[in-house]
Each structure stands twice: as C-alpha cells, then as structure tokens.
C-alpha positions in Angstrom: 39.6 30.4 33.4 36.5 32.5 34.2 33.6 30.6 35.8 30.3 32.0 34.7 28.0 29.0 34.9 26.9 26.2 37.2 28.3 22.9 35.9 25.3 20.7 35.3 27.4 17.7 34.6 29.4 17.5 37.9 27.9 15.5 40.7 27.6 16.9 44.2 26.4 15.7 47.6 25.1 17.4 50.8 25.2 16.4 54.4 22.7 18.4 56.6 23.3 18.0 60.3 20.1 18.7 62.4 18.7 18.1 65.9 15.7 18.3 68.2 14.0 15.1 66.9 13.6 11.8 68.7 14.3 8.5 67.1 10.6 7.9 66.7 10.3 11.3 64.9 13.2 10.3 62.7 11.2 7.2 61.6 8.4 9.5 60.6 10.8 11.8 58.8 12.1 8.8 56.8 8.5 8.0 55.8 7.6 11.6 54.9 10.7 12.1 52.8 10.0 8.9 50.9 6.4 9.9 50.3 7.6 13.2 48.9 9.7 11.3 46.3 13.0 11.5 48.2 13.6 7.8 48.9 15.3 7.6 52.3 16.5 5.0 54.8 17.4 5.6 58.5 20.7 3.9 59.2 23.3 3.8 61.8 26.5 5.9 61.5 28.4 5.1 58.3 30.2 6.7 55.4 28.9 4.5 52.7 27.7 6.2 49.5 24.1 5.1 48.7 22.0 5.5 45.6 19.2 6.9 47.8 19.1 9.4 50.7 19.9 8.3 54.2 19.6 9.6 57.7 22.5 8.7 60.0 23.3 9.5 63.6 26.0 12.1 64.4 27.6 12.0 67.8 29.0 15.5 67.5 25.6 17.1 67.3 23.8 17.9 70.6 20.2 16.9 70.9 17.8 17.3 73.9 15.5 14.6 72.6 17.9 11.8 71.8 21.4 10.7 72.7 22.8 12.5 69.6 21.8 14.4 66.6 21.3 13.3 63.0 22.5 13.9 59.5 20.5 13.8 56.2 22.9 12.6 53.5 22.1 12.9 49.9 23.1 10.5 47.2 25.2 11.9 44.3 23.1 14.7 42.8 23.6 16.6 39.5 22.4 19.7 37.8 19.1 21.6 38.2 17.3 18.3 39.0 19.7 17.7 41.8 19.2 21.2 43.2 15.4 20.8 43.0 15.6 17.4 44.9 17.7 19.0 47.5 15.2 21.9 47.9 12.3 19.4 48.3 14.3 17.4 50.9 14.9 20.6 52.9 11.2 21.4 52.8 10.3 18.0 54.3 13.0 18.4 57.0 11.5 21.8 58.1 7.9 20.5 57.9 8.8 17.7 60.3 10.5 19.8 63.0 14.2 19.6 62.2 16.2 22.3 63.9 19.9 23.3 64.1 22.1 24.6 66.9 25.8 25.6 67.1 26.9 22.0 67.1 25.5 21.5 63.6 27.3 22.0 60.3 26.6 21.7 56.6 29.0 19.7 54.5 29.1 19.8 50.7 31.0 17.4 48.4 31.8 17.9 44.7 33.1 15.3 42.3 36.9 15.3 42.0 37.4 11.8 40.8 39.7 12.7 38.0 41.8 15.2 39.9 45.5 15.1 40.4 47.9 17.1 42.5 47.6 20.2 40.3 43.8 20.6 40.9 44.0 19.9 44.6 46.8 22.4 45.0 44.8 25.0 43.1 41.7 24.4 45.2 43.7 24.9 48.4 45.5 28.0 47.1 42.1 29.5 46.1 40.3 28.6 49.3 43.1 29.8 51.6 43.5 33.2 49.9 39.7 33.5 50.1 39.2 32.2 53.6 39.1 35.5 55.5 36.5 36.7 53.0 34.4 33.5 53.5 34.9 33.9 57.2 33.1 37.2 57.1 30.1 35.4 55.6 29.9 33.0 58.5 29.1 33.3 62.2 32.1 33.6 64.5 31.9 30.0 65.5 32.8 29.0 61.9 35.7 31.5 61.4 39.4 31.0 61.6 40.0 27.8 63.6 37.2 28.5 66.1 35.6 25.1 65.4 37.5 21.9 65.7 35.5 20.2 63.0 36.4 22.9 60.4 39.9 24.2 61.1 41.6 27.0 59.1 43.4 26.0 55.9 44.8 29.5 55.6 46.6 29.3 59.0 48.5 26.2 58.0 49.2 27.4 54.4 50.6 30.8 55.7 53.1 29.1 58.1 54.0 26.1 55.9 53.6 27.4 52.3 57.0 26.2 51.2 56.2 22.6 52.4 52.8 22.8 50.6 54.3 24.0 47.3 56.9 21.2 47.5 54.2 18.5 47.4 54.5 16.6 44.1 51.8 14.0 44.5 48.3 13.7 45.9 49.7 11.5 48.7 52.3 14.2 49.5 49.3 16.6 50.0 47.5 14.2 52.2 50.6 13.9 54.4 50.8 17.7 54.5 47.3 17.9 55.8 48.0 15.1 58.3 45.2 12.9 56.8 42.9 15.2 58.7 39.3 15.7 57.4 38.5 18.4 60.0 39.6 21.3 57.8 37.2 23.8 56.1 38.4 22.3 52.8 39.6 18.7 52.8 40.6 16.0 50.5 40.1 12.9 52.7 36.7 12.2 51.1 38.6 11.7 47.8 40.0 8.4 49.1 36.6 7.2 50.0 34.2 8.9 47.6 36.3 10.6 44.9 35.1 14.0 46.1 36.5 17.2 47.7 34.6 18.3 50.8 33.7 21.8 52.1 32.9 21.8 55.8 32.9 25.5 56.8 29.2 26.5 56.5 27.2 26.6 59.7 24.3 24.3 60.3 21.1 25.4 58.5 17.9 24.0 57.1 17.3 27.1 55.0 17.1 26.2 51.3 18.4 29.6 50.1 21.6 29.2 52.2 22.2 25.6 51.3 21.6 25.9 47.5 23.7 29.0 47.2 26.5 27.4 49.1 26.4 24.4 46.8 26.7 26.6 43.7 29.4 28.9 45.4 31.6 26.0 46.4 31.3 24.5 42.9 32.7 27.7 41.5 35.8 27.1 43.6 36.0 23.5 42.3 35.7 24.6 38.7 38.1 27.5 39.1 40.7 25.0 40.6 40.7 23.1 37.3 42.4 26.1 35.6 45.1 24.8 33.4 47.5 27.3 35.0 48.8 27.4 38.5 46.7 29.7 40.6 48.6 32.3 42.6 48.4 32.2 46.4 48.5 35.4 48.3 47.6 36.4 51.8 47.8 40.2 51.1 44.2 41.2 51.6 45.0 44.9 50.9 44.6 44.2 47.2 40.8 43.9 47.7 38.3 46.7 48.2 37.1 45.5 51.5 34.2 48.0 51.6 32.6 46.3 48.5 31.6 42.7 49.4 30.4 41.8 45.9 33.7 42.8 44.3 35.6 41.0 47.2 33.9 37.7 46.2 33.6 38.1 42.4 37.3 39.1 41.9 38.4 35.6 43.0 36.6 34.0 40.0 37.6 36.8 37.6 34.0 37.9 37.5 34.2 41.5 38.7 33.8 42.7 35.2 31.8 39.8 33.8 28.3 40.7 35.1 26.6 40.4 31.8 28.1 36.9 31.2 27.1 35.2 34.5 24.1 33.0 34.6 21.6 33.7 37.4 22.7 30.8 39.6 26.2 32.1 39.7 25.0 35.7 40.3 22.7 34.6 43.1 25.5 32.6 44.8 27.9 35.6 44.7 25.2 38.0 45.9 24.3 35.6 48.7 27.9 35.5 50.0 28.2 39.2 49.6 24.9 39.7 51.4 26.0 37.5 54.3 29.2 39.6 54.7 27.1 42.8 54.8 24.7 41.1 57.3 27.5 40.1 59.7 29.3 43.4 59.4 26.1 45.3 60.3 25.5 43.0 63.3 29.1 43.4 64.6 29.1 47.2 64.0 25.9 47.5 66.1 27.2 45.2 68.9 
C-alpha cells in the first residue's frame, strides 16, 4: 500500500517536553494558552487522557528554575484542524519563554485502537529497517540506544528476529518488548490509550519540526496497515545513501510517486531528508 496522503480521520496526540519556566510562569502559560483558544489545565504528573490540553510535571527534564521540567500534552487531535491547533499551542509556548535542552524529548501518539498483532508487527518491521535512516535525521543523543528513554528497536530486532516473528498475539509482542515503553517505537500506550507511540525525536518547540514529525510518523502507521506482511531487512546497501530524499521515500513506495503525493506528505519527507543533509554537513565539517 502506497501512502500518498495525510489521514485526516485518524486521531493523534503530542507531548512536548520543555524547561526553563518556574511554576509561577507555568500558571501564566496555562492562562495564555486558554486565552488563545487552547483550553489548558496545569496538573500534577499523570497519564490520563483529557478532552483538553494539560501541562504536567516531568521528572526526567532538567530545569534551572524549578525542581523539574514540564510537558504540554494535547488531547486527541485530528486532521488539518488538529495540526492548526498544535501550531497555535506551540506559538504560545514560545511566546511565554519555553525552552528545551538535551533532557527534553517530543512524543507523538497515533490511534491504533483497532490494531492486532499483524499491524504492530508491520510497524516494528518498518521502523526497525528505517531506524538508521531516521537516526541520521536526529542529533547523536537520540540515535542508536544513546538515550535511555528512547532505546533502539533495531538492535533488539536484529539479535532476536526469530523470537519476534514467532509472536502470535499482541500480548506475545508485549512480552518480547519486556513491557518497556522506553523504545523509539513502543506499544505500551496501546494498553492505556489505544495508541502507538513514537519517542525518538529530540526536544523542540519549533512548529515546523513538530508538525512534520507528526505527519511523517503517521505515514509509518498507515503503511503498517498494509494487508500484506512487510519485509524486514537490515541490509542498508540496497539504498542510495547519497540521496536522502530517495532513502526516505523508498520506504513508503513513494520514490516514483512524486506527482501523486499531497503537499503535507511531500513536506514531511523533504523535512526528514533535509535534516539528514543538515547533520551530514555538520559531521563532515567537524
């Protein structure tokens, strides 16, 4: 199944970790978000899905102005309207002094409420074979298993592929991943929220990065719903590694579908390809 469009009917959610605000400033942020039409409540740490936005504490995020950092968590969003609400929330975050550091991450959820073992296995196969490519689009702190909170799926799949393929139920898969949510792609959120979670992206309050990552990860989710079993391969020689756009697009069967892709999909693939080029240039100059 070729994925050429953003699925406007699938819900998604975003968790934006940020820092450098005091609790008093967080109360102001809560007020400013609500005034901007993004109804928001400041709460303590929790994993409860709300119908409105919430700000929660995050003990893994370093903060010089408070005992810990914070996280802006969206309610389930959908379609272009959801992307626009997300963009507005990011604008308010930035206008009120939110910053990120290396301890921050960006987490994106997509609805997988109707998924079974086939879809989850396809998602893991696809992400694992793409992981080194996605790594190239991320800072070194988010590559391989360099970050405890977003460990490599590929590393485990490469060494235990037979065990993975032997999984026959969703619960078998959960056991395979040790019920651990600290993987770049993880299914633990499915048991709580009916979603699949992407944790690899570095912390950011840049709208361009966040919106494109939402669209890009949704491409993976939609591709995983292929009626056929996706192949899993760790042979990266099959890609033209000097062409980042092709490197990304080939995974979605889009390398020869340029005229069929809607702009949101084109932008997301070009964004990832551009990030690969950016980091390659930095590393070549170092």
